[in-house]
N, C-alpha and C positions, 0 to 999 in steps of 0.2 A: 826093620826092612830098610835097605839102603837105597840110594837114589837110582842106581842102575836097575835094581829090581822094580822100582817104581816106574822107571821109564819103560821097561818091558811090559808091565801091566798097562801102561798108558797106550802103548802101541796097539793093543787090541781095542781099548776104548776109543782111540782116535779113529780107527776104522769104523766103529759103530757110530761115532758122532758124524762123520762125513758121509757114510754110505748107508746107514741104517742097519738093523740087525735082522737076520733070518730066523732068530730064535723067538718064538712066540711066548716064551715063559716070562719075558720082561726082565730077565737078569742077564748081565754081561758075563761072558766066559773069559777068564784070564788064565787059561791053562797054557803050559809051555808050548804045546803043539799048536794052539791058536796063535801064539806070539810069533811062531816061526813062519806063518803064512805070509806070502808076499802080496799083501793087499794093496800097497802103494796108493792108498786113498782112492780105490775104485777105478780100475783101468778103463771101465766103460763110461766114465764121466767125461763128457766132451769138454767141459770147462777145464779139466786138468790135463788134457792131452795137447800135444803139439799139432799144428795143422798138417794133416796127412794127405793133402791134395796131390794127386799123381797124374802127370800128363802121359801122352803117348809119343811115339817117335816124331810125329809131326806137330806136337804141341809147341806153342810159343813160349819161350823162356821169359818169365815175367820180370826178371831183374836185368835183362840185357846182357847176361853172361852165357857163355856157351853151355849147352846142355849135352853132355857127352854120353848119356846112357838111355835117352828116351824118357827120362823122368824129370819132372819140373824141379828146378833148384829153388827152394823156398826161402833161403836166408842169405843169399848173396855169396855163397861159397860153392866152389865147383864140386860136383858129386863125381867121385872117381872110383867108388867101390860097388857100383850097381845098386846102391840103396839110397833112398832119399835122405838128404842132409837136413836135419831139423834143428840144428843149433845145439848149444851146450847148456842153455838155461834149464833149471830144474825147479819145480814147485818148492816153496819153503814154508814151513810151519813155525810160527812164533807162539810161545806159550809160557805160562807160569806153572811150575810143578812144586807142590808142597808135600813133604814127608814128615808127619808129626806123630809123636807118641802122646796120645790124649790122656794118659795117666800121669806121665812125668812132665808134660808140657815142654818137651824138647824136640828138636828136629831141624830141618832145613827147608828153605823156600828159594827156588831157583827160577831165573828167567833164562830161556834158551831158544835158539833157532836151530832147525834141522831140515835137511832135505832128504833124510833117510826115514821114511815113514814106517819102516819095519822094526828096526832096532832102536830108532830115535837117538842114534849116536849124534851128539850135538856138534854143529858147526861152530857155535860159540855158546858160552854159558857164564852166568854170574850167579853164585850161590851164597846165600846169607844164613847165618845162624838164627834160629827162632829163639827169642828171649821173652821173659815176662808173660808167659802164657797162663791164662786163667779161664775158668768156666764163664760163659756168658749166658744170660737168660735167652733161651731159644725162641725162635719165631713160631708162629702158629703151626707151620708145616715142618718144623725142624725137630729131630729127635734129640739133638744137643747142639751147642754152639761154643766156639772158642775165640777168645780175643788174644792177640799176641803182637809183638813188635819184631821188626827185623833188626838184628844185631850186626856184628862184624861180618865182613866178606870172608868166606872160607875158601872160595875158588873163583878164579877168573880165567877164562880162555877166550882170547880175542874180544875183549870188552867193547872195543869200538864198533864191532859188528853187532853187539848186543846192547847198543846205547840205551834202548828203552828200559833196560833193567839195571842201569848203573845209577849209583847215588841214592839208593832207597833205604839205607840204614836209618833207623829211627822211625820209619813209617809204621803206623798202627793198622792192623787188619782184623776184621771180625767176620768169621764165616760160620754158617750153619749147615748141618747135615740133613738134607731133605729126604723125601720119599723116593722109593725105587722107581727107575724108569728103564728103558731099553739100553741105557748107557752105564748103568750102575746105580748111582743115586744122584739126585739133584744137589748142587752146591749153591747156597744162597750167600749173597753179600749183605751183611747186617750193619755195615758201617755208615750207611746213608739213612735219611729219613724214611725212604721207601725201600722195602726189602726187594732185592733183585736177584733173579736167577742168573748166575754168571758162569757156571761150569759143571763139572762132574766130580764125583767123589766115590771112593771105596773104603770100607772099614774092615780090617782084618785083625780081630781081637782089639789090641790097643793101638794098632798102627793105622793111621788115617792118611790116605793119599788123596790129594786134591789137584784138579787140573783145570786151568783156565786158558782156553785158546784165544790168543790176542788177534792173530790174523793168519790167513792161509793164502799165499800168493804164488 
């Protein structure tokens, strides 16, 4: 499974992580039709939406600039098209995505940022080769675990924007595949003294996809 397919699968899981699942079965769906849905991380989530306050023809313009269409100008720019101007800022998701073959211990581990929550087309990305992969004794709640290191950089797109993912070659990581939940399976970090739930994972035969959301702003 390549990274693009992994990102498509994560697009569905990301919606479930942020919005919750309507599926009572406890398993995440990663069908192509699901991936094509424009979830945009829950459009009814007030925390992810721009301020949609709208005035009327007599409303005071809150930034001291002329209001030309009877709607409040919310970002200091003149509204000339009959619609409220809410600015150009988009929510951004930062995450690590791993795509590993758990039989050959090969694969990639990438840090990326994206403002496209449907296709997860990255705004920036840094991808490392997975090296020195071996089985690791699993945690009590893990069905299996893998230890690996990050090798050479395979791809960089605008690395300055993905600074949090730069310079990680040589880092050792240990992850465990946990029980199912409504997002797929729990991903555990086994590299510390205390086992910690850090993300989500899916297993498709020997292909293991792991996702760790760093931030959503």
